C-alpha positions as CSV (number, residue, x, y, z in Angstrom):
1,M,0.0,0.0,0.0
2,R,2.8,2.4,0.9
3,N,4.6,1.7,-2.3
4,S,1.6,2.4,-4.4
5,I,1.2,5.8,-2.7
6,L,4.9,6.5,-3.4
7,E,4.3,5.6,-7.0
8,I,1.4,8.0,-7.2
9,L,3.4,10.8,-5.6
10,S,6.1,10.2,-8.2
11,L,3.6,10.4,-11.0
12,L,2.1,13.6,-9.6
13,I,5.6,15.1,-9.4
14,R,6.2,14.2,-13.0
15,E,2.9,15.7,-14.2
16,L,3.4,18.9,-12.2
17,S,7.0,19.2,-13.4
18,L,6.0,19.0,-17.1
19,A,3.0,21.3,-16.7
20,D,3.2,25.0,-17.7
21,P,2.3,27.0,-14.5
22,T,0.4,29.6,-16.6
23,T,-2.1,27.0,-17.9
24,L,-2.7,25.2,-14.5
25,D,-5.7,26.1,-12.4
26,L,-4.5,25.3,-8.9
27,G,-7.0,27.5,-7.2
28,G,-6.1,31.0,-6.0
29,G,-3.6,33.4,-7.5
30,G,0.2,33.0,-7.8
31,D,0.1,29.8,-9.8
32,E,3.8,29.5,-10.0
33,D,4.2,29.8,-6.2
34,K,1.3,27.4,-5.7
35,L,3.0,24.9,-8.1
36,K,6.3,25.2,-6.2
37,R,4.6,24.6,-2.9
38,E,2.8,21.6,-4.3
39,L,6.0,20.1,-5.6
40,Q,7.8,20.9,-2.3
41,S,5.1,19.1,-0.3
42,F,5.2,16.0,-2.6
43,F,9.0,15.8,-2.3
44,G,8.6,16.2,1.4
45,L,6.3,13.2,1.6
46,L,8.8,11.2,-0.4
47,F,11.7,12.2,1.9
48,E,9.6,11.2,4.9
49,R,9.4,7.7,3.6
50,F,13.2,7.4,3.9
51,L,12.5,7.0,7.6
52,D,10.2,4.0,7.1
53,L,11.0,0.8,9.0
54,N,10.5,-1.3,5.9
55,S,13.6,-1.5,3.8
56,Y,11.6,-2.2,0.6
57,V,9.8,1.1,1.0
58,R,13.1,2.9,1.5
59,S,14.5,1.3,-1.6
60,K,11.4,2.2,-3.6
61,V,11.8,5.9,-2.5
62,A,15.4,5.8,-3.7
63,S,14.4,4.4,-7.0
64,L,11.6,6.9,-7.5
65,L,13.9,9.8,-6.6
66,L,16.4,8.6,-9.1
67,K,13.6,8.5,-11.7
68,T,12.6,12.1,-10.8
69,C,16.2,13.2,-11.7
70,E,15.3,12.4,-15.3
71,Y,12.3,14.7,-15.4
72,V,12.5,18.1,-17.1
73,F,11.3,20.8,-14.7
74,L,9.8,23.9,-16.4
75,L,10.3,25.9,-13.2
76,P,13.7,26.9,-12.1
77,L,14.5,25.0,-8.9
78,S,16.9,26.4,-6.4
79,P,18.8,24.3,-3.9
80,S,16.6,25.5,-1.1
81,F,13.6,24.2,-3.0
82,L,13.8,20.8,-1.4
83,E,14.1,22.0,2.1
84,Y,10.8,21.2,3.9
């Protein structure tokens, strides 16, 4: 169950990273800021799973984060982006 949630988070990160912030309707103003916050919260959830007791879940997180390195992000990401 946890691995499927992780896979869904990875797919959401991929879809948001490929989306143009001007065409998204995320509710409220500041779509670019909202998109950055959404991506940051999804990455935060993935990083929390590194603390899981199950080693299979931790290895799944590592493989999903490796896969996210291949994504093309349309927003410029700063090093402080991943601090949660």
